[in-house]
Biotite code that builds the C-alpha atoms (Angstrom):
import biotite.structure as struc

atoms = struc.array([
    struc.Atom([0.271, -0.058, 0.072], chain_id="A", res_id=1, res_name="MET", atom_name="CA", element="C"),
    struc.Atom([3.257, 2.182, -0.003], chain_id="A", res_id=2, res_name="ARG", atom_name="CA", element="C"),
    struc.Atom([2.227, 3.875, -3.312], chain_id="A", res_id=3, res_name="HIS", atom_name="CA", element="C"),
    struc.Atom([-1.184, 5.326, -2.138], chain_id="A", res_id=4, res_name="LEU", atom_name="CA", element="C"),
    struc.Atom([-1.571, 8.986, -2.163], chain_id="A", res_id=5, res_name="THR", atom_name="CA", element="C"),
    struc.Atom([-3.219, 11.332, 0.261], chain_id="A", res_id=6, res_name="LEU", atom_name="CA", element="C"),
    struc.Atom([-6.135, 11.461, -2.517], chain_id="A", res_id=7, res_name="ASP", atom_name="CA", element="C"),
    struc.Atom([-6.079, 7.739, -2.605], chain_id="A", res_id=8, res_name="ASP", atom_name="CA", element="C"),
    struc.Atom([-6.563, 7.711, 1.234], chain_id="A", res_id=9, res_name="LEU", atom_name="CA", element="C"),
    struc.Atom([-9.344, 10.385, 0.958], chain_id="A", res_id=10, res_name="ALA", atom_name="CA", element="C"),
    struc.Atom([-11.086, 8.057, -1.109], chain_id="A", res_id=11, res_name="ALA", atom_name="CA", element="C"),
    struc.Atom([-10.495, 4.935, 0.302], chain_id="A", res_id=12, res_name="ALA", atom_name="CA", element="C"),
    struc.Atom([-10.987, 5.264, 4.306], chain_id="A", res_id=13, res_name="LEU", atom_name="CA", element="C"),
    struc.Atom([-14.676, 6.165, 3.757], chain_id="A", res_id=14, res_name="PRO", atom_name="CA", element="C"),
    struc.Atom([-15.184, 3.363, 1.595], chain_id="A", res_id=15, res_name="ASP", atom_name="CA", element="C"),
    struc.Atom([-13.508, 1.127, 3.850], chain_id="A", res_id=16, res_name="PHE", atom_name="CA", element="C"),
    struc.Atom([-15.027, 2.463, 7.093], chain_id="A", res_id=17, res_name="LEU", atom_name="CA", element="C"),
    struc.Atom([-18.552, 2.898, 6.152], chain_id="A", res_id=18, res_name="ASP", atom_name="CA", element="C"),
    struc.Atom([-18.683, 0.108, 3.483], chain_id="A", res_id=19, res_name="GLY", atom_name="CA", element="C"),
    struc.Atom([-16.485, -2.791, 2.556], chain_id="A", res_id=20, res_name="ARG", atom_name="CA", element="C"),
    struc.Atom([-14.433, -2.982, 6.212], chain_id="A", res_id=21, res_name="GLY", atom_name="CA", element="C"),
    struc.Atom([-17.449, -3.290, 8.081], chain_id="A", res_id=22, res_name="LEU", atom_name="CA", element="C"),
    struc.Atom([-17.360, -7.246, 7.365], chain_id="A", res_id=23, res_name="VAL", atom_name="CA", element="C"),
    struc.Atom([-14.509, -7.119, 10.107], chain_id="A", res_id=24, res_name="LEU", atom_name="CA", element="C"),
    struc.Atom([-16.372, -5.636, 12.865], chain_id="A", res_id=25, res_name="GLU", atom_name="CA", element="C"),
    struc.Atom([-16.470, -8.751, 14.669], chain_id="A", res_id=26, res_name="SER", atom_name="CA", element="C"),
    struc.Atom([-12.757, -9.054, 14.442], chain_id="A", res_id=27, res_name="ASN", atom_name="CA", element="C"),
    struc.Atom([-10.251, -8.059, 17.031], chain_id="A", res_id=28, res_name="LEU", atom_name="CA", element="C"),
    struc.Atom([-7.928, -6.569, 14.517], chain_id="A", res_id=29, res_name="ALA", atom_name="CA", element="C"),
    struc.Atom([-10.632, -3.870, 12.948], chain_id="A", res_id=30, res_name="PHE", atom_name="CA", element="C"),
    struc.Atom([-11.373, -3.197, 16.516], chain_id="A", res_id=31, res_name="GLN", atom_name="CA", element="C"),
    struc.Atom([-8.259, -2.300, 17.360], chain_id="A", res_id=32, res_name="LEU", atom_name="CA", element="C"),
    struc.Atom([-7.355, -0.113, 14.535], chain_id="A", res_id=33, res_name="PHE", atom_name="CA", element="C"),
    struc.Atom([-10.467, 1.218, 13.254], chain_id="A", res_id=34, res_name="SER", atom_name="CA", element="C"),
    struc.Atom([-10.386, 4.265, 15.793], chain_id="A", res_id=35, res_name="PRO", atom_name="CA", element="C"),
    struc.Atom([-6.992, 5.268, 14.724], chain_id="A", res_id=36, res_name="GLY", atom_name="CA", element="C"),
    struc.Atom([-8.337, 5.090, 11.144], chain_id="A", res_id=37, res_name="LEU", atom_name="CA", element="C"),
    struc.Atom([-11.391, 6.948, 11.875], chain_id="A", res_id=38, res_name="ILE", atom_name="CA", element="C"),
    struc.Atom([-9.126, 9.713, 13.713], chain_id="A", res_id=39, res_name="GLU", atom_name="CA", element="C"),
    struc.Atom([-7.354, 10.095, 10.509], chain_id="A", res_id=40, res_name="VAL", atom_name="CA", element="C"),
    struc.Atom([-9.888, 10.198, 8.452], chain_id="A", res_id=41, res_name="ARG", atom_name="CA", element="C"),
    struc.Atom([-11.355, 13.020, 10.648], chain_id="A", res_id=42, res_name="ARG", atom_name="CA", element="C"),
    struc.Atom([-7.994, 15.092, 10.248], chain_id="A", res_id=43, res_name="GLU", atom_name="CA", element="C"),
    struc.Atom([-7.656, 14.011, 6.295], chain_id="A", res_id=44, res_name="LEU", atom_name="CA", element="C"),
    struc.Atom([-11.272, 15.772, 5.875], chain_id="A", res_id=45, res_name="ASP", atom_name="CA", element="C"),
    struc.Atom([-9.926, 18.853, 7.879], chain_id="A", res_id=46, res_name="HIS", atom_name="CA", element="C"),
    struc.Atom([-6.736, 18.906, 5.933], chain_id="A", res_id=47, res_name="LEU", atom_name="CA", element="C"),
    struc.Atom([-8.699, 19.108, 2.451], chain_id="A", res_id=48, res_name="ARG", atom_name="CA", element="C"),
    struc.Atom([-11.324, 21.492, 3.622], chain_id="A", res_id=49, res_name="SER", atom_name="CA", element="C"),
    struc.Atom([-8.628, 24.148, 4.768], chain_id="A", res_id=50, res_name="SER", atom_name="CA", element="C"),
    struc.Atom([-7.086, 23.322, 1.323], chain_id="A", res_id=51, res_name="SER", atom_name="CA", element="C"),
    struc.Atom([-10.277, 24.241, -0.388], chain_id="A", res_id=52, res_name="THR", atom_name="CA", element="C"),
    struc.Atom([-10.545, 27.257, 1.801], chain_id="A", res_id=53, res_name="GLY", atom_name="CA", element="C"),
    struc.Atom([-7.312, 28.626, 0.831], chain_id="A", res_id=54, res_name="SER", atom_name="CA", element="C"),
    struc.Atom([-7.843, 28.340, -2.874], chain_id="A", res_id=55, res_name="ILE", atom_name="CA", element="C"),
    struc.Atom([-11.068, 30.142, -2.309], chain_id="A", res_id=56, res_name="VAL", atom_name="CA", element="C"),
    struc.Atom([-9.327, 33.002, -0.512], chain_id="A", res_id=57, res_name="LEU", atom_name="CA", element="C"),
    struc.Atom([-6.667, 33.063, -3.045], chain_id="A", res_id=58, res_name="GLY", atom_name="CA", element="C"),
    struc.Atom([-9.619, 33.522, -5.816], chain_id="A", res_id=59, res_name="GLU", atom_name="CA", element="C"),
    struc.Atom([-11.213, 36.103, -4.043], chain_id="A", res_id=60, res_name="LYS", atom_name="CA", element="C"),
    struc.Atom([-8.037, 37.931, -3.324], chain_id="A", res_id=61, res_name="LEU", atom_name="CA", element="C"),
    struc.Atom([-6.852, 37.907, -7.078], chain_id="A", res_id=62, res_name="ALA", atom_name="CA", element="C"),
    struc.Atom([-10.596, 39.139, -8.022], chain_id="A", res_id=63, res_name="GLN", atom_name="CA", element="C"),
    struc.Atom([-10.517, 41.916, -5.624], chain_id="A", res_id=64, res_name="ALA", atom_name="CA", element="C"),
    struc.Atom([-6.696, 42.966, -6.947], chain_id="A", res_id=65, res_name="ASP", atom_name="CA", element="C"),
    struc.Atom([-8.088, 43.251, -10.232], chain_id="A", res_id=66, res_name="ALA", atom_name="CA", element="C"),
    struc.Atom([-11.081, 45.406, -9.353], chain_id="A", res_id=67, res_name="ILE", atom_name="CA", element="C"),
    struc.Atom([-8.507, 47.867, -7.424], chain_id="A", res_id=68, res_name="HIS", atom_name="CA", element="C"),
    struc.Atom([-6.119, 47.803, -10.445], chain_id="A", res_id=69, res_name="ASP", atom_name="CA", element="C"),
    struc.Atom([-9.279, 48.823, -12.627], chain_id="A", res_id=70, res_name="GLY", atom_name="CA", element="C"),
    struc.Atom([-10.345, 51.817, -10.253], chain_id="A", res_id=71, res_name="PHE", atom_name="CA", element="C"),
    struc.Atom([-6.468, 52.610, -9.887], chain_id="A", res_id=72, res_name="ALA", atom_name="CA", element="C"),
    struc.Atom([-5.922, 52.703, -13.533], chain_id="A", res_id=73, res_name="GLY", atom_name="CA", element="C"),
    struc.Atom([-9.331, 54.412, -14.245], chain_id="A", res_id=74, res_name="ALA", atom_name="CA", element="C"),
    struc.Atom([-8.396, 57.303, -12.085], chain_id="A", res_id=75, res_name="LEU", atom_name="CA", element="C"),
    struc.Atom([-4.903, 57.626, -13.509], chain_id="A", res_id=76, res_name="HIS", atom_name="CA", element="C"),
    struc.Atom([-6.534, 57.710, -16.885], chain_id="A", res_id=77, res_name="LEU", atom_name="CA", element="C"),
    struc.Atom([-9.074, 60.228, -16.366], chain_id="A", res_id=78, res_name="PHE", atom_name="CA", element="C"),
    struc.Atom([-6.975, 62.767, -14.586], chain_id="A", res_id=79, res_name="ALA", atom_name="CA", element="C"),
    struc.Atom([-4.588, 62.805, -17.326], chain_id="A", res_id=80, res_name="LYS", atom_name="CA", element="C"),
    struc.Atom([-7.458, 62.848, -19.823], chain_id="A", res_id=81, res_name="ALA", atom_name="CA", element="C"),
    struc.Atom([-8.626, 66.217, -18.148], chain_id="A", res_id=82, res_name="PHE", atom_name="CA", element="C"),
    struc.Atom([-5.402, 67.621, -18.146], chain_id="A", res_id=83, res_name="GLN", atom_name="CA", element="C"),
    struc.Atom([-4.573, 67.425, -21.496], chain_id="A", res_id=84, res_name="ARG", atom_name="CA", element="C"),
    struc.Atom([-7.889, 69.329, -22.628], chain_id="A", res_id=85, res_name="LEU", atom_name="CA", element="C"),
    struc.Atom([-6.598, 72.195, -24.357], chain_id="A", res_id=86, res_name="PRO", atom_name="CA", element="C"),
    struc.Atom([-9.556, 74.401, -23.184], chain_id="A", res_id=87, res_name="ASP", atom_name="CA", element="C"),
    struc.Atom([-9.658, 73.228, -19.470], chain_id="A", res_id=88, res_name="LEU", atom_name="CA", element="C"),
    struc.Atom([-9.853, 76.246, -17.220], chain_id="A", res_id=89, res_name="PRO", atom_name="CA", element="C"),
    struc.Atom([-6.643, 77.019, -15.280], chain_id="A", res_id=90, res_name="GLU", atom_name="CA", element="C"),
    struc.Atom([-8.343, 76.545, -11.875], chain_id="A", res_id=91, res_name="LEU", atom_name="CA", element="C"),
    struc.Atom([-9.247, 72.978, -12.964], chain_id="A", res_id=92, res_name="ASP", atom_name="CA", element="C"),
    struc.Atom([-5.720, 72.309, -14.306], chain_id="A", res_id=93, res_name="ARG", atom_name="CA", element="C"),
    struc.Atom([-4.252, 73.254, -11.197], chain_id="A", res_id=94, res_name="ASP", atom_name="CA", element="C"),
    struc.Atom([-6.394, 70.903, -9.276], chain_id="A", res_id=95, res_name="ALA", atom_name="CA", element="C"),
    struc.Atom([-6.131, 68.171, -11.317], chain_id="A", res_id=96, res_name="ILE", atom_name="CA", element="C"),
    struc.Atom([-2.328, 68.475, -11.216], chain_id="A", res_id=97, res_name="THR", atom_name="CA", element="C"),
    struc.Atom([-2.488, 68.769, -7.326], chain_id="A", res_id=98, res_name="ARG", atom_name="CA", element="C"),
    struc.Atom([-4.617, 65.495, -7.135], chain_id="A", res_id=99, res_name="LEU", atom_name="CA", element="C"),
    struc.Atom([-2.377, 63.715, -9.208], chain_id="A", res_id=100, res_name="LEU", atom_name="CA", element="C"),
    struc.Atom([0.406, 64.863, -7.317], chain_id="A", res_id=101, res_name="ARG", atom_name="CA", element="C"),
    struc.Atom([-1.145, 64.047, -3.792], chain_id="A", res_id=102, res_name="ASP", atom_name="CA", element="C"),
    struc.Atom([-3.281, 61.224, -3.731], chain_id="A", res_id=103, res_name="ILE", atom_name="CA", element="C"),
    struc.Atom([-3.938, 59.607, -7.344], chain_id="A", res_id=104, res_name="LEU", atom_name="CA", element="C"),
    struc.Atom([-2.697, 56.338, -8.020], chain_id="A", res_id=105, res_name="PRO", atom_name="CA", element="C"),
    struc.Atom([0.198, 55.581, -10.224], chain_id="A", res_id=106, res_name="GLU", atom_name="CA", element="C"),
    struc.Atom([0.517, 53.211, -13.308], chain_id="A", res_id=107, res_name="PRO", atom_name="CA", element="C"),
    struc.Atom([3.639, 51.452, -11.176], chain_id="A", res_id=108, res_name="ALA", atom_name="CA", element="C"),
    struc.Atom([1.451, 50.826, -8.467], chain_id="A", res_id=109, res_name="ASP", atom_name="CA", element="C"),
    struc.Atom([-0.342, 48.014, -10.697], chain_id="A", res_id=110, res_name="GLU", atom_name="CA", element="C"),
    struc.Atom([1.537, 44.901, -10.203], chain_id="A", res_id=111, res_name="GLY", atom_name="CA", element="C"),
    struc.Atom([2.615, 45.576, -6.832], chain_id="A", res_id=112, res_name="ALA", atom_name="CA", element="C"),
    struc.Atom([2.259, 42.940, -3.966], chain_id="A", res_id=113, res_name="THR", atom_name="CA", element="C"),
    struc.Atom([-1.298, 42.698, -2.303], chain_id="A", res_id=114, res_name="TYR", atom_name="CA", element="C"),
    struc.Atom([0.276, 44.367, 0.974], chain_id="A", res_id=115, res_name="GLU", atom_name="CA", element="C"),
    struc.Atom([1.954, 47.068, -1.061], chain_id="A", res_id=116, res_name="ALA", atom_name="CA", element="C"),
    struc.Atom([-1.577, 47.635, -2.615], chain_id="A", res_id=117, res_name="GLU", atom_name="CA", element="C"),
    struc.Atom([-3.033, 48.261, 0.872], chain_id="A", res_id=118, res_name="VAL", atom_name="CA", element="C"),
    struc.Atom([-0.374, 50.067, 2.094], chain_id="A", res_id=119, res_name="ALA", atom_name="CA", element="C"),
    struc.Atom([-0.370, 52.504, -0.441], chain_id="A", res_id=120, res_name="LYS", atom_name="CA", element="C"),
    struc.Atom([-4.204, 52.748, -0.674], chain_id="A", res_id=121, res_name="ALA", atom_name="CA", element="C"),
    struc.Atom([-4.121, 53.524, 2.990], chain_id="A", res_id=122, res_name="ALA", atom_name="CA", element="C"),
    struc.Atom([-1.269, 56.387, 2.674], chain_id="A", res_id=123, res_name="GLU", atom_name="CA", element="C"),
    struc.Atom([-3.514, 58.180, 0.012], chain_id="A", res_id=124, res_name="ARG", atom_name="CA", element="C"),
    struc.Atom([-6.523, 57.943, 2.329], chain_id="A", res_id=125, res_name="GLU", atom_name="CA", element="C"),
    struc.Atom([-4.601, 59.441, 5.051], chain_id="A", res_id=126, res_name="ASN", atom_name="CA", element="C"),
    struc.Atom([-3.426, 62.207, 2.777], chain_id="A", res_id=127, res_name="ALA", atom_name="CA", element="C"),
    struc.Atom([-7.147, 62.779, 1.666], chain_id="A", res_id=128, res_name="LEU", atom_name="CA", element="C"),
    struc.Atom([-8.027, 66.297, 2.814], chain_id="A", res_id=129, res_name="THR", atom_name="CA", element="C"),
    struc.Atom([-11.351, 67.710, 2.546], chain_id="A", res_id=130, res_name="GLU", atom_name="CA", element="C"),
    struc.Atom([-10.347, 70.120, -0.255], chain_id="A", res_id=131, res_name="GLU", atom_name="CA", element="C"),
    struc.Atom([-8.964, 67.377, -2.329], chain_id="A", res_id=132, res_name="HIS", atom_name="CA", element="C"),
    struc.Atom([-12.496, 65.653, -2.103], chain_id="A", res_id=133, res_name="GLY", atom_name="CA", element="C"),
    struc.Atom([-14.059, 68.605, -3.200], chain_id="A", res_id=134, res_name="LYS", atom_name="CA", element="C"),
    struc.Atom([-11.531, 68.830, -6.187], chain_id="A", res_id=135, res_name="GLU", atom_name="CA", element="C"),
    struc.Atom([-12.318, 65.449, -6.976], chain_id="A", res_id=136, res_name="LEU", atom_name="CA", element="C"),
    struc.Atom([-16.067, 66.174, -7.137], chain_id="A", res_id=137, res_name="ALA", atom_name="CA", element="C"),
    struc.Atom([-15.918, 68.832, -9.684], chain_id="A", res_id=138, res_name="ARG", atom_name="CA", element="C"),
    struc.Atom([-14.554, 66.260, -12.303], chain_id="A", res_id=139, res_name="PHE", atom_name="CA", element="C"),
    struc.Atom([-17.723, 64.550, -13.806], chain_id="A", res_id=140, res_name="VAL", atom_name="CA", element="C"),
    struc.Atom([-16.879, 61.369, -15.728], chain_id="A", res_id=141, res_name="ILE", atom_name="CA", element="C"),
    struc.Atom([-20.469, 60.219, -16.688], chain_id="A", res_id=142, res_name="ALA", atom_name="CA", element="C"),
    struc.Atom([-23.830, 61.502, -15.627], chain_id="A", res_id=143, res_name="PRO", atom_name="CA", element="C"),
    struc.Atom([-24.018, 61.546, -11.787], chain_id="A", res_id=144, res_name="GLY", atom_name="CA", element="C"),
    struc.Atom([-20.345, 59.954, -11.054], chain_id="A", res_id=145, res_name="ARG", atom_name="CA", element="C"),
    struc.Atom([-17.324, 62.017, -10.690], chain_id="A", res_id=146, res_name="THR", atom_name="CA", element="C"),
    struc.Atom([-13.951, 61.003, -9.947], chain_id="A", res_id=147, res_name="LEU", atom_name="CA", element="C"),
    struc.Atom([-14.722, 61.146, -6.216], chain_id="A", res_id=148, res_name="HIS", atom_name="CA", element="C"),
    struc.Atom([-16.875, 58.270, -6.706], chain_id="A", res_id=149, res_name="ASP", atom_name="CA", element="C"),
    struc.Atom([-14.334, 56.552, -8.508], chain_id="A", res_id=150, res_name="VAL", atom_name="CA", element="C"),
    struc.Atom([-11.954, 57.546, -5.560], chain_id="A", res_id=151, res_name="TYR", atom_name="CA", element="C"),
    struc.Atom([-13.982, 56.112, -3.472], chain_id="A", res_id=152, res_name="ASN", atom_name="CA", element="C"),
    struc.Atom([-14.525, 52.754, -4.788], chain_id="A", res_id=153, res_name="ALA", atom_name="CA", element="C"),
    struc.Atom([-10.601, 52.305, -5.103], chain_id="A", res_id=154, res_name="TYR", atom_name="CA", element="C"),
    struc.Atom([-10.041, 52.948, -1.525], chain_id="A", res_id=155, res_name="LEU", atom_name="CA", element="C"),
    struc.Atom([-12.991, 50.613, -0.722], chain_id="A", res_id=156, res_name="ALA", atom_name="CA", element="C"),
    struc.Atom([-11.275, 47.928, -3.136], chain_id="A", res_id=157, res_name="ALA", atom_name="CA", element="C"),
    struc.Atom([-8.011, 48.401, -1.224], chain_id="A", res_id=158, res_name="GLY", atom_name="CA", element="C"),
    struc.Atom([-10.066, 47.791, 2.146], chain_id="A", res_id=159, res_name="LYS", atom_name="CA", element="C"),
    struc.Atom([-11.395, 44.767, 0.533], chain_id="A", res_id=160, res_name="GLU", atom_name="CA", element="C"),
    struc.Atom([-7.981, 43.133, -0.174], chain_id="A", res_id=161, res_name="ILE", atom_name="CA", element="C"),
    struc.Atom([-6.738, 43.960, 3.310], chain_id="A", res_id=162, res_name="GLU", atom_name="CA", element="C"),
    struc.Atom([-9.642, 42.210, 4.746], chain_id="A", res_id=163, res_name="ASN", atom_name="CA", element="C"),
    struc.Atom([-8.773, 39.095, 2.721], chain_id="A", res_id=164, res_name="LEU", atom_name="CA", element="C"),
    struc.Atom([-5.191, 39.449, 3.557], chain_id="A", res_id=165, res_name="LEU", atom_name="CA", element="C"),
    struc.Atom([-6.402, 39.197, 7.235], chain_id="A", res_id=166, res_name="ARG", atom_name="CA", element="C"),
    struc.Atom([-8.790, 36.082, 6.513], chain_id="A", res_id=167, res_name="GLN", atom_name="CA", element="C"),
    struc.Atom([-5.797, 34.538, 4.931], chain_id="A", res_id=168, res_name="ARG", atom_name="CA", element="C"),
    struc.Atom([-3.079, 35.287, 7.713], chain_id="A", res_id=169, res_name="ALA", atom_name="CA", element="C"),
    struc.Atom([-5.850, 33.862, 10.274], chain_id="A", res_id=170, res_name="GLU", atom_name="CA", element="C"),
    struc.Atom([-6.549, 30.924, 8.219], chain_id="A", res_id=171, res_name="ALA", atom_name="CA", element="C"),
    struc.Atom([-2.817, 30.197, 7.968], chain_id="A", res_id=172, res_name="ASN", atom_name="CA", element="C"),
    struc.Atom([-2.327, 30.528, 11.763], chain_id="A", res_id=173, res_name="ARG", atom_name="CA", element="C"),
    struc.Atom([-5.320, 28.149, 12.454], chain_id="A", res_id=174, res_name="ARG", atom_name="CA", element="C"),
    struc.Atom([-4.321, 25.436, 9.980], chain_id="A", res_id=175, res_name="ARG", atom_name="CA", element="C"),
    struc.Atom([-2.459, 22.828, 11.448], chain_id="A", res_id=176, res_name="PRO", atom_name="CA", element="C"),
    struc.Atom([-1.594, 21.027, 8.538], chain_id="A", res_id=177, res_name="PHE", atom_name="CA", element="C"),
    struc.Atom([1.481, 21.869, 6.247], chain_id="A", res_id=178, res_name="GLY", atom_name="CA", element="C"),
    struc.Atom([3.087, 19.647, 3.614], chain_id="A", res_id=179, res_name="ARG", atom_name="CA", element="C"),
    struc.Atom([5.222, 18.266, 6.462], chain_id="A", res_id=180, res_name="HIS", atom_name="CA", element="C"),
    struc.Atom([1.936, 17.347, 8.471], chain_id="A", res_id=181, res_name="ALA", atom_name="CA", element="C"),
    struc.Atom([0.285, 16.222, 5.514], chain_id="A", res_id=182, res_name="ALA", atom_name="CA", element="C"),
    struc.Atom([2.934, 13.549, 4.987], chain_id="A", res_id=183, res_name="GLY", atom_name="CA", element="C"),
    struc.Atom([2.904, 12.340, 8.228], chain_id="A", res_id=184, res_name="ILE", atom_name="CA", element="C"),
    struc.Atom([-1.115, 11.981, 8.243], chain_id="A", res_id=185, res_name="LEU", atom_name="CA", element="C"),
    struc.Atom([-0.389, 9.953, 4.969], chain_id="A", res_id=186, res_name="ARG", atom_name="CA", element="C"),
    struc.Atom([2.269, 7.691, 6.870], chain_id="A", res_id=187, res_name="ASN", atom_name="CA", element="C"),
    struc.Atom([0.199, 7.485, 9.720], chain_id="A", res_id=188, res_name="ARG", atom_name="CA", element="C"),
    struc.Atom([-2.723, 6.208, 7.579], chain_id="A", res_id=189, res_name="ALA", atom_name="CA", element="C"),
    struc.Atom([-0.645, 3.473, 5.784], chain_id="A", res_id=190, res_name="LEU", atom_name="CA", element="C"),
    struc.Atom([0.803, 2.347, 9.297], chain_id="A", res_id=191, res_name="SER", atom_name="CA", element="C"),
    struc.Atom([-2.509, 1.672, 10.639], chain_id="A", res_id=192, res_name="LEU", atom_name="CA", element="C"),
    struc.Atom([-3.680, -0.092, 7.583], chain_id="A", res_id=193, res_name="MET", atom_name="CA", element="C"),
    struc.Atom([-0.638, -2.201, 7.337], chain_id="A", res_id=194, res_name="GLY", atom_name="CA", element="C"),
    struc.Atom([-1.030, -2.995, 11.217], chain_id="A", res_id=195, res_name="GLN", atom_name="CA", element="C"),
    struc.Atom([-4.844, -3.778, 10.739], chain_id="A", res_id=196, res_name="LEU", atom_name="CA", element="C"),
    struc.Atom([-4.220, -6.229, 7.772], chain_id="A", res_id=197, res_name="ARG", atom_name="CA", element="C"),
    struc.Atom([-1.019, -7.914, 9.543], chain_id="A", res_id=198, res_name="ASP", atom_name="CA", element="C"),
    struc.Atom([-3.131, -8.396, 12.816], chain_id="A", res_id=199, res_name="ALA", atom_name="CA", element="C"),
    struc.Atom([-5.949, -9.785, 10.815], chain_id="A", res_id=200, res_name="LEU", atom_name="CA", element="C"),
    struc.Atom([-3.522, -12.203, 9.298], chain_id="A", res_id=201, res_name="ALA", atom_name="CA", element="C"),
    struc.Atom([-2.604, -13.492, 12.964], chain_id="A", res_id=202, res_name="THR", atom_name="CA", element="C"),
    struc.Atom([-5.931, -13.489, 14.129], chain_id="A", res_id=203, res_name="GLU", atom_name="CA", element="C"),
    struc.Atom([-7.316, -15.921, 11.421], chain_id="A", res_id=204, res_name="LEU", atom_name="CA", element="C"),
    struc.Atom([-3.624, -17.577, 11.001], chain_id="A", res_id=205, res_name="ARG", atom_name="CA", element="C"),
    struc.Atom([-5.775, -21.042, 11.435], chain_id="A", res_id=206, res_name="HIS", atom_name="CA", element="C"),
    struc.Atom([-8.572, -20.147, 9.159], chain_id="A", res_id=207, res_name="ARG", atom_name="CA", element="C"),
    struc.Atom([-6.946, -19.082, 5.715], chain_id="A", res_id=208, res_name="PRO", atom_name="CA", element="C"),
    struc.Atom([-10.214, -19.649, 3.733], chain_id="A", res_id=209, res_name="GLU", atom_name="CA", element="C"),
    struc.Atom([-11.885, -16.927, 5.847], chain_id="A", res_id=210, res_name="ARG", atom_name="CA", element="C"),
    struc.Atom([-9.020, -14.688, 5.861], chain_id="A", res_id=211, res_name="LEU", atom_name="CA", element="C"),
    struc.Atom([-8.415, -14.828, 2.070], chain_id="A", res_id=212, res_name="GLU", atom_name="CA", element="C"),
    struc.Atom([-12.254, -14.088, 1.782], chain_id="A", res_id=213, res_name="LEU", atom_name="CA", element="C"),
    struc.Atom([-12.408, -11.005, 4.435], chain_id="A", res_id=214, res_name="LEU", atom_name="CA", element="C"),
    struc.Atom([-9.136, -9.534, 3.031], chain_id="A", res_id=215, res_name="ASP", atom_name="CA", element="C"),
    struc.Atom([-9.910, -9.747, -0.679], chain_id="A", res_id=216, res_name="SER", atom_name="CA", element="C"),
    struc.Atom([-13.365, -8.218, -0.007], chain_id="A", res_id=217, res_name="THR", atom_name="CA", element="C"),
    struc.Atom([-12.423, -5.291, 2.781], chain_id="A", res_id=218, res_name="SER", atom_name="CA", element="C"),
    struc.Atom([-9.446, -4.246, 1.087], chain_id="A", res_id=219, res_name="PHE", atom_name="CA", element="C"),
    struc.Atom([-10.794, -4.541, -2.638], chain_id="A", res_id=220, res_name="ALA", atom_name="CA", element="C"),
    struc.Atom([-10.937, -0.714, -3.433], chain_id="A", res_id=221, res_name="TYR", atom_name="CA", element="C"),
    struc.Atom([-7.496, -0.309, -1.623], chain_id="A", res_id=222, res_name="ILE", atom_name="CA", element="C"),
    struc.Atom([-5.694, -2.831, -3.396], chain_id="A", res_id=223, res_name="ASP", atom_name="CA", element="C"),
    struc.Atom([-7.171, -1.419, -6.795], chain_id="A", res_id=224, res_name="LEU", atom_name="CA", element="C"),
    struc.Atom([-5.732, 2.247, -5.923], chain_id="A", res_id=225, res_name="LEU", atom_name="CA", element="C"),
    struc.Atom([-2.469, 0.598, -5.005], chain_id="A", res_id=226, res_name="GLU", atom_name="CA", element="C"),
    struc.Atom([-2.216, -1.487, -8.314], chain_id="A", res_id=227, res_name="ARG", atom_name="CA", element="C"),
    struc.Atom([-3.327, 1.819, -10.200], chain_id="A", res_id=228, res_name="HIS", atom_name="CA", element="C"),
    struc.Atom([-0.485, 3.652, -8.542], chain_id="A", res_id=229, res_name="ARG", atom_name="CA", element="C"),
    struc.Atom([2.032, 1.122, -9.210], chain_id="A", res_id=230, res_name="GLN", atom_name="CA", element="C"),
    struc.Atom([1.371, 1.073, -12.979], chain_id="A", res_id=231, res_name="LEU", atom_name="CA", element="C"),
    struc.Atom([0.799, 4.939, -13.350], chain_id="A", res_id=232, res_name="HIS", atom_name="CA", element="C"),
    struc.Atom([2.208, 6.905, -10.537], chain_id="A", res_id=233, res_name="GLY", atom_name="CA", element="C"),
    struc.Atom([0.953, 9.384, -8.212], chain_id="A", res_id=234, res_name="PRO", atom_name="CA", element="C"),
    struc.Atom([-0.320, 11.945, -10.416], chain_id="A", res_id=235, res_name="THR", atom_name="CA", element="C"),
    struc.Atom([-4.104, 12.238, -11.498], chain_id="A", res_id=236, res_name="GLY", atom_name="CA", element="C"),
    struc.Atom([-7.235, 11.408, -9.320], chain_id="A", res_id=237, res_name="ALA", atom_name="CA", element="C"),
    struc.Atom([-7.760, 8.509, -7.683], chain_id="A", res_id=238, res_name="PRO", atom_name="CA", element="C"),
    struc.Atom([-9.816, 5.667, -9.545], chain_id="A", res_id=239, res_name="LEU", atom_name="CA", element="C"),
    struc.Atom([-13.725, 5.520, -8.797], chain_id="A", res_id=240, res_name="GLU", atom_name="CA", element="C"),
    struc.Atom([-14.258, 2.288, -6.137], chain_id="A", res_id=241, res_name="PRO", atom_name="CA", element="C"),
    struc.Atom([-15.690, -0.867, -7.615], chain_id="A", res_id=242, res_name="PRO", atom_name="CA", element="C"),
    struc.Atom([-19.060, -2.127, -7.034], chain_id="A", res_id=243, res_name="PRO", atom_name="CA", element="C"),
])
């Protein structure tokens, strides 16, 4: 069984503990080692749940970052477009130049780390004055929408990234499984399964026909997965269990 992957075990343990392995319930070997396998199954379910949560948070961060970069880029482009208008009143030209200098995002900000983007957005929010707000509101980019509205959306997107980073840090802090621990969990499962099988062989050593029947029945899916991994290696999803 040494070729089984963690994914194989995640598929095989429920099949064994809730199905095929139940034919062993009256055997001392099963009674001794099934509690340990049940605990491994519980920890493995938690591991997979934590990994899924990390993937979801990563996807949310990527989406929030794209929104943040979109607002940041739009602010810069709108401001530059206003600045280039040849008939823009001098008072407005001074205002847009001041906004670009003081609080508006720069193209170089895009592609920065999440943490750097959050820090930069917070820095600009702290630099935002009441006068800046009035100046942003003077520039209309669509009916009922001004640069001030876009700027608020940019700041909100930065806060969303900050919130997701906090969630990710908390999830990482609570997660008891890393790659090393996952390897330990796999070894534990394989060890318990091997001990159960050896103990069953010892228990039924005087009843070889009974042993052969119970072993081939209860370990059918596990043996199928093992043969598959021996032939095809550790990549790919586990095989479906036999009927």
